C-alpha positions in Angstrom: 0.0 0.1 0.1 1.4 3.3 -0.6 0.3 6.9 0.5 1.5 9.6 -1.1 2.4 13.4 1.2 3.2 16.3 0.3 4.7 15.4 -2.8 3.1 13.1 -5.5 4.3 10.9 -8.8 1.6 12.1 -11.2 -0.3 9.3 -12.7 -0.1 6.9 -10.1 -2.7 6.0 -8.7 -2.7 5.8 -5.3 -3.9 7.8 -1.9 -2.6 11.3 -1.5 -2.1 13.7 0.9 -0.9 17.1 0.2 -1.4 21.0 0.2 -2.6 22.9 -2.1 1.0 24.2 -3.0 -0.3 26.0 -5.9 -2.4 28.5 -4.3 0.2 28.5 -1.6 2.7 30.9 -4.0 -0.7 32.5 -5.0 -1.1 33.7 -1.5 2.5 34.9 -0.9 2.2 37.3 -4.2 -0.7 38.9 -2.9 0.3 39.4 0.5 3.3 41.2 -1.1 0.6 43.4 -3.8 -1.2 44.7 -1.2 1.8 46.0 0.2 2.8 48.0 -2.9 5.3 45.7 -3.9 6.0 45.4 -7.9 9.2 44.0 -8.3 9.1 39.9 -6.9 11.7 37.4 -7.6 10.8 33.7 -6.7 13.7 32.2 -5.1 14.1 28.0 -4.8 12.6 24.8 -6.2 12.8 23.5 -9.3 10.4 21.4 -11.7 11.2 17.9 -10.8 9.1 18.0 -7.9 5.2 18.0 -7.7 5.1 20.8 -5.4 7.8 22.3 -7.1 6.2 23.1 -10.5 2.8 23.6 -8.3 4.4 26.4 -6.3 6.1 27.8 -9.4 3.1 27.9 -11.7 1.3 29.7 -8.6 3.7 32.3 -8.4 3.5 33.5 -12.3 -0.8 32.6 -12.3 -1.2 35.3 -9.6 1.7 37.5 -11.0 -0.4 37.8 -14.1 -3.3 38.2 -12.1 -2.2 41.2 -10.3 -0.2 42.4 -13.5 3.2 42.5 -12.5 6.1 41.3 -15.0 7.3 37.9 -13.8 11.0 38.4 -16.1 12.9 35.2 -16.6 15.8 37.2 -14.3 13.2 36.9 -11.4 13.6 33.8 -11.0 16.5 32.1 -9.4 16.6 28.2 -9.8 17.9 25.7 -7.6 17.3 23.4 -4.8 15.6 23.4 -1.2 18.6 24.3 0.7 19.0 27.0 2.7 22.6 28.0 0.5 20.7 28.2 -2.5 18.8 31.1 -0.7 21.7 32.3 0.4 23.5 32.3 -2.9 20.5 33.9 -4.6 21.3 37.1 -2.9 23.7 38.5 -5.1 21.9 37.8 -8.2 19.0 39.4 -6.5 20.8 42.6 -5.7 22.0 43.1 -9.4 18.8 42.7 -11.0 17.8 46.6 -12.2 15.9 47.4 -10.7 16.3 44.8 -7.7 13.2 43.3 -6.4 12.1 44.8 -3.1 10.2 41.6 -2.2 11.2 37.4 -2.4 9.1 34.8 -2.2 10.8 31.5 -1.6 10.1 28.2 -2.0 10.0 27.1 1.2 10.9 28.1 5.1 15.0 26.6 4.3 15.3 29.1 1.1 14.1 32.1 3.3 16.4 31.3 6.1 19.4 31.7 3.4 18.0 34.6 1.6 17.5 36.6 5.1 21.5 35.6 6.5 22.2 36.4 2.8 20.6 40.1 3.9 22.1 40.5 7.1 25.6 39.5 6.0 25.6 42.2 4.1 24.0 44.7 6.1 20.7 45.0 4.9 17.8 43.3 6.8 14.7 41.7 6.2 11.1 43.1 5.9 13.2 46.5 5.7 15.0 47.0 3.3 13.8 43.2 1.1 11.2 41.8 1.8 11.0 37.7 2.3 7.7 35.4 2.3 9.0 31.4 3.3 6.8 28.7 2.6 6.1 25.5 5.1 6.0 27.3 8.0 8.5 25.4 10.2 9.1 25.6 13.3 12.0 27.6 13.5 10.0 30.5 11.1 8.9 32.4 14.5 12.0 31.6 15.8 14.5 33.5 13.3 15.0 37.2 14.1 13.0 38.7 12.4 10.4 36.2 12.3 9.2 34.9 9.0 6.4 35.8 7.4 5.6 32.5 5.8 2.7 30.5 4.6 1.5 27.1 6.9 1.0 24.0 5.4 -0.7 22.4 7.9 1.5 19.7 7.9 1.2 18.1 11.5 -3.1 17.4 9.8 -1.0 16.4 6.8 0.3 14.1 8.6 -2.8 12.9 10.9 -4.5 12.1 7.5 -1.9 10.5 5.7 -1.5 8.0 8.2 -5.2 7.6 8.6 -5.1 6.6 4.9 -2.5 3.8 5.6 -4.6 2.5 7.8 -7.4 2.6 5.7 -5.7 0.8 2.8 -4.0 -1.8 4.7 -7.5 -3.0 5.8 -9.1 -2.3 2.4 -6.5 -2.2 -0.4 -9.1 -2.5 -3.1 -10.7 1.0 -2.1 -10.4 3.7 -4.9 -7.0 6.0 -4.1 -8.4 9.0 -2.2 -7.0 12.3 -2.5 -7.2 15.5 -0.1 -6.0 18.7 -0.9 -5.3 20.9 2.2 -5.5 24.9 2.0 -2.8 26.6 2.7 -2.9 30.1 5.0 -0.7 33.2 5.2 0.9 33.6 8.0 2.2 37.0 8.5 5.3 37.9 10.9 7.9 40.3 10.4 9.8 40.2 7.2 6.9 41.9 5.3 6.5 45.5 5.2 5.6 48.5 2.0 8.6 48.5 -0.4 11.6 50.6 1.0 11.8 53.9 -0.5 14.7 54.1 -3.5 17.5 56.6 -2.9 
């Protein structure tokens, strides 16, 4: 018996429980657009995973809906690790003009971006807004605390365990699919764009 959690193999007839990853990045773009950001970058993730594809697609679609340019230079590809975020900072600042906000594939990438900004004397949330995704426990403890998208990971795990128990007791049942709705958690790394001098 197979239960896919968070990521899925497309076309595989198996149970799945995960977060609506496309909607997650749509929430992030909407939040930043409401704050007045017009130049928003996206860092990390790749199209090799289902949530990478979904989060990227949600970013592009929401940028279009808000009539914001998502030019190729605003996308900094990479994996979901902190080093990807750290290495992206010089690339972000070299853009013309540089973004005033960045949405990260996950919180680990966001931590790397924040570290990279702080290393050069910039403050996340003041000099550049940063949004993560997943809402890991460290997100609230980081300095400053990270604005992120909560993906209901605890509920995801509970439902996946229930799915697996049902699948073991009744292997012939039709595959089930549960998609949880993420929510925005606003902390201190997002604010209106800083004035450029």
